[in-house]
TORKOL-4160 file (C-alpha; in steps of 0.2 Angstrom, whole numbers, padded with zeros to 4 digits, m for minus):
370
<pt num="1" X="0275" Y="0300" Z="0746"/>
<pt num="2" X="0277" Y="0287" Z="0759"/>
<pt num="3" X="0291" Y="0278" Z="0770"/>
<pt num="4" X="0299" Y="0265" Z="0761"/>
<pt num="5" X="0296" Y="0246" Z="0765"/>
<pt num="6" X="0310" Y="0246" Z="0775"/>
<pt num="7" X="0304" Y="0262" Z="0785"/>
<pt num="8" X="0289" Y="0254" Z="0787"/>
<pt num="9" X="0296" Y="0241" Z="0794"/>
<pt num="10" X="0306" Y="0247" Z="0807"/>
<pt num="11" X="0290" Y="0257" Z="0810"/>
<pt num="12" X="0281" Y="0241" Z="0814"/>
<pt num="13" X="0298" Y="0237" Z="0826"/>
<pt num="14" X="0297" Y="0254" Z="0835"/>
<pt num="15" X="0278" Y="0251" Z="0837"/>
<pt num="16" X="0283" Y="0236" Z="0850"/>
<pt num="17" X="0295" Y="0243" Z="0858"/>
<pt num="18" X="0293" Y="0227" Z="0871"/>
<pt num="19" X="0299" Y="0216" Z="0857"/>
<pt num="20" X="0317" Y="0211" Z="0856"/>
<pt num="21" X="0320" Y="0216" Z="0838"/>
<pt num="22" X="0336" Y="0213" Z="0830"/>
<pt num="23" X="0341" Y="0226" Z="0816"/>
<pt num="24" X="0350" Y="0217" Z="0802"/>
<pt num="25" X="0345" Y="0231" Z="0787"/>
<pt num="26" X="0357" Y="0247" Z="0792"/>
<pt num="27" X="0371" Y="0245" Z="0780"/>
<pt num="28" X="0382" Y="0256" Z="0791"/>
<pt num="29" X="0398" Y="0245" Z="0800"/>
<pt num="30" X="0397" Y="0246" Z="0817"/>
<pt num="31" X="0415" Y="0251" Z="0830"/>
<pt num="32" X="0420" Y="0236" Z="0838"/>
<pt num="33" X="0424" Y="0249" Z="0851"/>
<pt num="34" X="0418" Y="0266" Z="0851"/>
<pt num="35" X="0432" Y="0277" Z="0846"/>
<pt num="36" X="0439" Y="0290" Z="0858"/>
<pt num="37" X="0434" Y="0308" Z="0852"/>
<pt num="38" X="0436" Y="0324" Z="0868"/>
<pt num="39" X="0422" Y="0330" Z="0875"/>
<pt num="40" X="0413" Y="0346" Z="0865"/>
<pt num="41" X="0409" Y="0359" Z="0878"/>
<pt num="42" X="0394" Y="0371" Z="0876"/>
<pt num="43" X="0404" Y="0383" Z="0864"/>
<pt num="44" X="0403" Y="0373" Z="0852"/>
<pt num="45" X="0385" Y="0373" Z="0857"/>
<pt num="46" X="0382" Y="0392" Z="0860"/>
<pt num="47" X="0386" Y="0398" Z="0842"/>
<pt num="48" X="0384" Y="0398" Z="0822"/>
<pt num="49" X="0397" Y="0385" Z="0813"/>
<pt num="50" X="0404" Y="0395" Z="0796"/>
<pt num="51" X="0391" Y="0390" Z="0781"/>
<pt num="52" X="0405" Y="0385" Z="0771"/>
<pt num="53" X="0410" Y="0372" Z="0789"/>
<pt num="54" X="0426" Y="0374" Z="0802"/>
<pt num="55" X="0440" Y="0376" Z="0799"/>
<pt num="56" X="0447" Y="0362" Z="0806"/>
<pt num="57" X="0434" Y="0350" Z="0799"/>
<pt num="58" X="0439" Y="0355" Z="0781"/>
<pt num="59" X="0457" Y="0357" Z="0783"/>
<pt num="60" X="0453" Y="0337" Z="0790"/>
<pt num="61" X="0445" Y="0332" Z="0772"/>
<pt num="62" X="0459" Y="0343" Z="0763"/>
<pt num="63" X="0472" Y="0332" Z="0770"/>
<pt num="64" X="0459" Y="0316" Z="0770"/>
<pt num="65" X="0457" Y="0317" Z="0748"/>
<pt num="66" X="0475" Y="0321" Z="0747"/>
<pt num="67" X="0481" Y="0302" Z="0756"/>
<pt num="68" X="0468" Y="0298" Z="0738"/>
<pt num="69" X="0480" Y="0310" Z="0726"/>
<pt num="70" X="0464" Y="0322" Z="0725"/>
<pt num="71" X="0475" Y="0340" Z="0729"/>
<pt num="72" X="0461" Y="0349" Z="0730"/>
<pt num="73" X="0462" Y="0366" Z="0742"/>
<pt num="74" X="0447" Y="0370" Z="0756"/>
<pt num="75" X="0438" Y="0381" Z="0745"/>
<pt num="76" X="0431" Y="0367" Z="0732"/>
<pt num="77" X="0424" Y="0359" Z="0752"/>
<pt num="78" X="0406" Y="0362" Z="0757"/>
<pt num="79" X="0402" Y="0352" Z="0775"/>
<pt num="80" X="0384" Y="0346" Z="0775"/>
<pt num="81" X="0372" Y="0336" Z="0786"/>
<pt num="82" X="0374" Y="0320" Z="0775"/>
<pt num="83" X="0375" Y="0314" Z="0756"/>
<pt num="84" X="0355" Y="0317" Z="0756"/>
<pt num="85" X="0361" Y="0336" Z="0760"/>
<pt num="86" X="0375" Y="0338" Z="0748"/>
<pt num="87" X="0362" Y="0327" Z="0734"/>
<pt num="88" X="0348" Y="0338" Z="0735"/>
<pt num="89" X="0356" Y="0355" Z="0738"/>
<pt num="90" X="0365" Y="0350" Z="0724"/>
<pt num="91" X="0350" Y="0343" Z="0713"/>
<pt num="92" X="0341" Y="0361" Z="0716"/>
<pt num="93" X="0353" Y="0370" Z="0711"/>
<pt num="94" X="0354" Y="0362" Z="0694"/>
<pt num="95" X="0336" Y="0364" Z="0691"/>
<pt num="96" X="0334" Y="0381" Z="0696"/>
<pt num="97" X="0348" Y="0382" Z="0680"/>
<pt num="98" X="0338" Y="0373" Z="0670"/>
<pt num="99" X="0343" Y="0355" Z="0672"/>
<pt num="100" X="0330" Y="0346" Z="0669"/>
<pt num="101" X="0333" Y="0325" Z="0666"/>
<pt num="102" X="0343" Y="0315" Z="0682"/>
<pt num="103" X="0351" Y="0295" Z="0674"/>
<pt num="104" X="0356" Y="0284" Z="0688"/>
<pt num="105" X="0366" Y="0271" Z="0688"/>
<pt num="106" X="0355" Y="0258" Z="0697"/>
<pt num="107" X="0343" Y="0250" Z="0705"/>
<pt num="108" X="0342" Y="0268" Z="0712"/>
<pt num="109" X="0340" Y="0267" Z="0731"/>
<pt num="110" X="0323" Y="0271" Z="0733"/>
<pt num="111" X="0326" Y="0288" Z="0746"/>
<pt num="112" X="0340" Y="0296" Z="0731"/>
<pt num="113" X="0324" Y="0294" Z="0716"/>
<pt num="114" X="0313" Y="0300" Z="0728"/>
<pt num="115" X="0322" Y="0317" Z="0732"/>
<pt num="116" X="0328" Y="0318" Z="0712"/>
<pt num="117" X="0309" Y="0317" Z="0706"/>
<pt num="118" X="0304" Y="0330" Z="0719"/>
<pt num="119" X="0318" Y="0344" Z="0716"/>
<pt num="120" X="0308" Y="0342" Z="0699"/>
<pt num="121" X="0321" Y="0331" Z="0690"/>
<pt num="122" X="0313" Y="0318" Z="0678"/>
<pt num="123" X="0321" Y="0302" Z="0682"/>
<pt num="124" X="0328" Y="0289" Z="0670"/>
<pt num="125" X="0337" Y="0274" Z="0677"/>
<pt num="126" X="0352" Y="0259" Z="0666"/>
<pt num="127" X="0354" Y="0245" Z="0676"/>
<pt num="128" X="0376" Y="0248" Z="0680"/>
<pt num="129" X="0380" Y="0232" Z="0668"/>
<pt num="130" X="0368" Y="0240" Z="0653"/>
<pt num="131" X="0375" Y="0259" Z="0658"/>
<pt num="132" X="0393" Y="0253" Z="0658"/>
<pt num="133" X="0397" Y="0237" Z="0651"/>
<pt num="134" X="0400" Y="0249" Z="0634"/>
<pt num="135" X="0402" Y="0268" Z="0633"/>
<pt num="136" X="0385" Y="0274" Z="0627"/>
<pt num="137" X="0386" Y="0292" Z="0631"/>
<pt num="138" X="0383" Y="0297" Z="0614"/>
<pt num="139" X="0367" Y="0286" Z="0614"/>
<pt num="140" X="0361" Y="0295" Z="0630"/>
<pt num="141" X="0359" Y="0308" Z="0623"/>
<pt num="142" X="0368" Y="0318" Z="0639"/>
<pt num="143" X="0371" Y="0334" Z="0636"/>
<pt num="144" X="0369" Y="0351" Z="0646"/>
<pt num="145" X="0351" Y="0347" Z="0653"/>
<pt num="146" X="0355" Y="0333" Z="0658"/>
<pt num="147" X="0362" Y="0326" Z="0677"/>
<pt num="148" X="0370" Y="0308" Z="0680"/>
<pt num="149" X="0369" Y="0302" Z="0696"/>
<pt num="150" X="0384" Y="0287" Z="0700"/>
<pt num="151" X="0385" Y="0280" Z="0716"/>
<pt num="152" X="0404" Y="0269" Z="0716"/>
<pt num="153" X="0405" Y="0257" Z="0726"/>
<pt num="154" X="0385" Y="0255" Z="0721"/>
<pt num="155" X="0373" Y="0254" Z="0732"/>
<pt num="156" X="0369" Y="0239" Z="0730"/>
<pt num="157" X="0377" Y="0228" Z="0723"/>
<pt num="158" X="0393" Y="0230" Z="0728"/>
<pt num="159" X="0401" Y="0235" Z="0709"/>
<pt num="160" X="0412" Y="0251" Z="0707"/>
<pt num="161" X="0420" Y="0261" Z="0692"/>
<pt num="162" X="0437" Y="0255" Z="0685"/>
<pt num="163" X="0452" Y="0268" Z="0680"/>
<pt num="164" X="0447" Y="0266" Z="0662"/>
<pt num="165" X="0430" Y="0270" Z="0666"/>
<pt num="166" X="0429" Y="0284" Z="0676"/>
<pt num="167" X="0442" Y="0291" Z="0666"/>
<pt num="168" X="0430" Y="0288" Z="0651"/>
<pt num="169" X="0417" Y="0294" Z="0660"/>
<pt num="170" X="0424" Y="0312" Z="0664"/>
<pt num="171" X="0430" Y="0314" Z="0646"/>
<pt num="172" X="0412" Y="0312" Z="0642"/>
<pt num="173" X="0405" Y="0324" Z="0653"/>
<pt num="174" X="0418" Y="0336" Z="0647"/>
<pt num="175" X="0415" Y="0334" Z="0629"/>
<pt num="176" X="0395" Y="0333" Z="0633"/>
<pt num="177" X="0394" Y="0348" Z="0644"/>
<pt num="178" X="0383" Y="0337" Z="0658"/>
<pt num="179" X="0382" Y="0336" Z="0675"/>
<pt num="180" X="0388" Y="0322" Z="0683"/>
<pt num="181" X="0387" Y="0317" Z="0702"/>
<pt num="182" X="0400" Y="0306" Z="0711"/>
<pt num="183" X="0393" Y="0294" Z="0727"/>
<pt num="184" X="0406" Y="0291" Z="0738"/>
<pt num="185" X="0398" Y="0286" Z="0753"/>
<pt num="186" X="0407" Y="0270" Z="0752"/>
<pt num="187" X="0427" Y="0275" Z="0748"/>
<pt num="188" X="0435" Y="0268" Z="0761"/>
<pt num="189" X="0428" Y="0249" Z="0758"/>
<pt num="190" X="0435" Y="0247" Z="0741"/>
<pt num="191" X="0440" Y="0227" Z="0742"/>
<pt num="192" X="0450" Y="0223" Z="0728"/>
<pt num="193" X="0457" Y="0243" Z="0726"/>
<pt num="194" X="0469" Y="0237" Z="0713"/>
<pt num="195" X="0463" Y="0243" Z="0696"/>
<pt num="196" X="0449" Y="0251" Z="0703"/>
<pt num="197" X="0444" Y="0268" Z="0704"/>
<pt num="198" X="0447" Y="0284" Z="0716"/>
<pt num="199" X="0437" Y="0293" Z="0706"/>
<pt num="200" X="0438" Y="0310" Z="0710"/>
<pt num="201" X="0458" Y="0312" Z="0708"/>
<pt num="202" X="0455" Y="0307" Z="0690"/>
<pt num="203" X="0443" Y="0324" Z="0686"/>
<pt num="204" X="0456" Y="0336" Z="0676"/>
<pt num="205" X="0442" Y="0348" Z="0677"/>
<pt num="206" X="0430" Y="0353" Z="0690"/>
<pt num="207" X="0417" Y="0360" Z="0682"/>
<pt num="208" X="0397" Y="0351" Z="0681"/>
<pt num="209" X="0407" Y="0339" Z="0695"/>
<pt num="210" X="0400" Y="0335" Z="0711"/>
<pt num="211" X="0408" Y="0323" Z="0722"/>
<pt num="212" X="0395" Y="0317" Z="0738"/>
<pt num="213" X="0401" Y="0310" Z="0752"/>
<pt num="214" X="0397" Y="0305" Z="0772"/>
<pt num="215" X="0402" Y="0302" Z="0789"/>
<pt num="216" X="0391" Y="0290" Z="0790"/>
<pt num="217" X="0395" Y="0277" Z="0783"/>
<pt num="218" X="0413" Y="0279" Z="0779"/>
<pt num="219" X="0415" Y="0283" Z="0799"/>
<pt num="220" X="0403" Y="0272" Z="0807"/>
<pt num="221" X="0394" Y="0288" Z="0812"/>
<pt num="222" X="0374" Y="0290" Z="0806"/>
<pt num="223" X="0370" Y="0304" Z="0818"/>
<pt num="224" X="0383" Y="0315" Z="0818"/>
<pt num="225" X="0373" Y="0320" Z="0801"/>
<pt num="226" X="0387" Y="0326" Z="0797"/>
<pt num="227" X="0394" Y="0325" Z="0774"/>
<pt num="228" X="0403" Y="0334" Z="0762"/>
<pt num="229" X="0403" Y="0337" Z="0742"/>
<pt num="230" X="0419" Y="0340" Z="0731"/>
<pt num="231" X="0413" Y="0354" Z="0718"/>
<pt num="232" X="0422" Y="0370" Z="0711"/>
<pt num="233" X="0424" Y="0384" Z="0719"/>
<pt num="234" X="0414" Y="0393" Z="0711"/>
<pt num="235" X="0401" Y="0379" Z="0714"/>
<pt num="236" X="0404" Y="0380" Z="0732"/>
<pt num="237" X="0401" Y="0396" Z="0733"/>
<pt num="238" X="0384" Y="0396" Z="0724"/>
<pt num="239" X="0381" Y="0382" Z="0734"/>
<pt num="240" X="0383" Y="0389" Z="0751"/>
<pt num="241" X="0373" Y="0404" Z="0749"/>
<pt num="242" X="0356" Y="0391" Z="0747"/>
<pt num="243" X="0365" Y="0382" Z="0761"/>
<pt num="244" X="0365" Y="0398" Z="0771"/>
<pt num="245" X="0347" Y="0404" Z="0766"/>
<pt num="246" X="0340" Y="0384" Z="0768"/>
<pt num="247" X="0349" Y="0377" Z="0786"/>
<pt num="248" X="0362" Y="0393" Z="0790"/>
<pt num="249" X="0377" Y="0382" Z="0797"/>
<pt num="250" X="0379" Y="0360" Z="0798"/>
<pt num="251" X="0380" Y="0361" Z="0819"/>
<pt num="252" X="0396" Y="0365" Z="0828"/>
<pt num="253" X="0399" Y="0351" Z="0838"/>
<pt num="254" X="0394" Y="0339" Z="0826"/>
<pt num="255" X="0407" Y="0345" Z="0813"/>
<pt num="256" X="0422" Y="0347" Z="0827"/>
<pt num="257" X="0417" Y="0329" Z="0832"/>
<pt num="258" X="0419" Y="0321" Z="0812"/>
<pt num="259" X="0436" Y="0331" Z="0812"/>
<pt num="260" X="0441" Y="0321" Z="0824"/>
<pt num="261" X="0436" Y="0303" Z="0818"/>
<pt num="262" X="0442" Y="0312" Z="0801"/>
<pt num="263" X="0461" Y="0313" Z="0813"/>
<pt num="264" X="0459" Y="0297" Z="0819"/>
<pt num="265" X="0454" Y="0284" Z="0804"/>
<pt num="266" X="0439" Y="0272" Z="0802"/>
<pt num="267" X="0454" Y="0255" Z="0803"/>
<pt num="268" X="0443" Y="0244" Z="0813"/>
<pt num="269" X="0427" Y="0249" Z="0803"/>
<pt num="270" X="0435" Y="0244" Z="0784"/>
<pt num="271" X="0443" Y="0228" Z="0792"/>
<pt num="272" X="0426" Y="0222" Z="0799"/>
<pt num="273" X="0419" Y="0225" Z="0782"/>
<pt num="274" X="0429" Y="0216" Z="0775"/>
<pt num="275" X="0430" Y="0201" Z="0789"/>
<pt num="276" X="0410" Y="0203" Z="0785"/>
<pt num="277" X="0411" Y="0201" Z="0768"/>
<pt num="278" X="0423" Y="0186" Z="0770"/>
<pt num="279" X="0407" Y="0177" Z="0782"/>
<pt num="280" X="0395" Y="0180" Z="0773"/>
<pt num="281" X="0403" Y="0173" Z="0755"/>
<pt num="282" X="0409" Y="0158" Z="0767"/>
<pt num="283" X="0388" Y="0158" Z="0772"/>
<pt num="284" X="0383" Y="0157" Z="0754"/>
<pt num="285" X="0395" Y="0144" Z="0749"/>
<pt num="286" X="0390" Y="0133" Z="0762"/>
<pt num="287" X="0370" Y="0136" Z="0759"/>
<pt num="288" X="0371" Y="0135" Z="0742"/>
<pt num="289" X="0366" Y="0153" Z="0741"/>
<pt num="290" X="0367" Y="0164" Z="0724"/>
<pt num="291" X="0375" Y="0182" Z="0726"/>
<pt num="292" X="0390" Y="0189" Z="0714"/>
<pt num="293" X="0405" Y="0195" Z="0726"/>
<pt num="294" X="0405" Y="0211" Z="0727"/>
<pt num="295" X="0418" Y="0224" Z="0724"/>
<pt num="296" X="0418" Y="0236" Z="0739"/>
<pt num="297" X="0405" Y="0242" Z="0748"/>
<pt num="298" X="0399" Y="0239" Z="0766"/>
<pt num="299" X="0385" Y="0224" Z="0761"/>
<pt num="300" X="0381" Y="0211" Z="0752"/>
<pt num="301" X="0368" Y="0210" Z="0736"/>
<pt num="302" X="0360" Y="0190" Z="0741"/>
<pt num="303" X="0349" Y="0180" Z="0731"/>
<pt num="304" X="0339" Y="0167" Z="0745"/>
<pt num="305" X="0331" Y="0158" Z="0731"/>
<pt num="306" X="0314" Y="0163" Z="0737"/>
<pt num="307" X="0301" Y="0169" Z="0726"/>
<pt num="308" X="0296" Y="0185" Z="0735"/>
<pt num="309" X="0307" Y="0193" Z="0750"/>
<pt num="310" X="0294" Y="0204" Z="0754"/>
<pt num="311" X="0287" Y="0189" Z="0761"/>
<pt num="312" X="0305" Y="0181" Z="0768"/>
<pt num="313" X="0306" Y="0197" Z="0777"/>
<pt num="314" X="0289" Y="0197" Z="0783"/>
<pt num="315" X="0291" Y="0179" Z="0791"/>
<pt num="316" X="0309" Y="0185" Z="0800"/>
<pt num="317" X="0299" Y="0197" Z="0808"/>
<pt num="318" X="0283" Y="0191" Z="0814"/>
<pt num="319" X="0294" Y="0173" Z="0821"/>
<pt num="320" X="0311" Y="0180" Z="0824"/>
<pt num="321" X="0309" Y="0199" Z="0826"/>
<pt num="322" X="0323" Y="0202" Z="0812"/>
<pt num="323" X="0324" Y="0220" Z="0801"/>
<pt num="324" X="0331" Y="0215" Z="0785"/>
<pt num="325" X="0333" Y="0227" Z="0768"/>
<pt num="326" X="0325" Y="0218" Z="0756"/>
<pt num="327" X="0325" Y="0224" Z="0737"/>
<pt num="328" X="0307" Y="0232" Z="0739"/>
<pt num="329" X="0320" Y="0248" Z="0743"/>
<pt num="330" X="0328" Y="0250" Z="0727"/>
<pt num="331" X="0320" Y="0256" Z="0709"/>
<pt num="332" X="0319" Y="0248" Z="0698"/>
<pt num="333" X="0309" Y="0235" Z="0715"/>
<pt num="334" X="0317" Y="0220" Z="0717"/>
<pt num="335" X="0312" Y="0206" Z="0722"/>
<pt num="336" X="0323" Y="0193" Z="0726"/>
<pt num="337" X="0337" Y="0202" Z="0733"/>
<pt num="338" X="0341" Y="0203" Z="0752"/>
<pt num="339" X="0351" Y="0217" Z="0759"/>
<pt num="340" X="0364" Y="0211" Z="0768"/>
<pt num="341" X="0376" Y="0222" Z="0780"/>
<pt num="342" X="0394" Y="0216" Z="0784"/>
<pt num="343" X="0400" Y="0227" Z="0797"/>
<pt num="344" X="0387" Y="0222" Z="0812"/>
<pt num="345" X="0392" Y="0212" Z="0829"/>
<pt num="346" X="0400" Y="0196" Z="0820"/>
<pt num="347" X="0389" Y="0185" Z="0830"/>
<pt num="348" X="0375" Y="0193" Z="0827"/>
<pt num="349" X="0379" Y="0192" Z="0810"/>
<pt num="350" X="0383" Y="0176" Z="0809"/>
<pt num="351" X="0366" Y="0172" Z="0819"/>
<pt num="352" X="0358" Y="0179" Z="0807"/>
<pt num="353" X="0363" Y="0172" Z="0792"/>
<pt num="354" X="0357" Y="0155" Z="0798"/>
<pt num="355" X="0339" Y="0163" Z="0807"/>
<pt num="356" X="0340" Y="0169" Z="0786"/>
<pt num="357" X="0344" Y="0150" Z="0780"/>
<pt num="358" X="0332" Y="0141" Z="0787"/>
<pt num="359" X="0318" Y="0153" Z="0784"/>
<pt num="360" X="0321" Y="0153" Z="0766"/>
<pt num="361" X="0324" Y="0133" Z="0768"/>
<pt num="362" X="0304" Y="0134" Z="0774"/>
<pt num="363" X="0299" Y="0146" Z="0760"/>
<pt num="364" X="0307" Y="0137" Z="0749"/>
<pt num="365" X="0297" Y="0120" Z="0753"/>
<pt num="366" X="0313" Y="0113" Z="0759"/>
<pt num="367" X="0320" Y="0099" Z="0772"/>
<pt num="368" X="0327" Y="0110" Z="0782"/>
<pt num="369" X="0345" Y="0102" Z="0783"/>
<pt num="370" X="0347" Y="0104" Z="0802"/>
């Protein structure tokens, strides 16, 4: 295993702290003003939290899901150290139960691909359009020995499940018996929710179905390392037991802050991301940049028109100290796209987009319009 291409670029930047680096790489939306949260005292650091999660956070998450039409008790929830932690718990649990293959909607983030492979799963990645363009569940041979991983809104394309597709998918899961993981870490950022699914609200039978979520993207708080998963209560009990012997519990202080964030809501973030989407779409039209307007997520998948976005990213670092995320951070790798985060500070985002345009024009050997 080695660092991802983005990890290597961030490591290069960290090794030269005297340089004026700017990071347009992480698709975590940034709060316009820091949210006001109560300070925590030593009493939260001097104890373990319950392994399943604190009562306050579990209840806040239950109410959040109720607003989305998901009427489940707290016994269907487990607090994790972020969505990756939840996915790892699920993958290791399923491998122990005999699951051997993971099919993913792609392209899939390299870290997800590596996590599933390292858990012992045989990885198969299918393009989102190929996977959901028509009913293919029977043709894929999915059954009890398989895990299907679906990220909606999708990272990086921004595609979302519509209600008809989500209903068909869940019906196929009940009929064929495969395990289904719904990664919903961007579920607050559906650009036009009309006709698009809140997938968990459509689940009729939770056996073999898992929902993943996180405070990193939906609440702009990756440093908390708090996420949660939703599953059938007996499965939550088994995963909680695994939590106890793998890491005991998530930080009590972090859970307290996550509960306050959940109650506060994330409207400033959703508004900033929507404004950032409009800014990127306007920039693309003005600069003749190719992209497909995303249905959701906190980023736009941009084709800057150069032969190799790795060369573009290297030039942005060398000439402008700007770090970006390329299609090399996905499986299969995509040499033609950048992931542009839309929850960044708007002035920084606009300035970065113009820099990308200028360097892209030079690499395409076109005259600079400026």
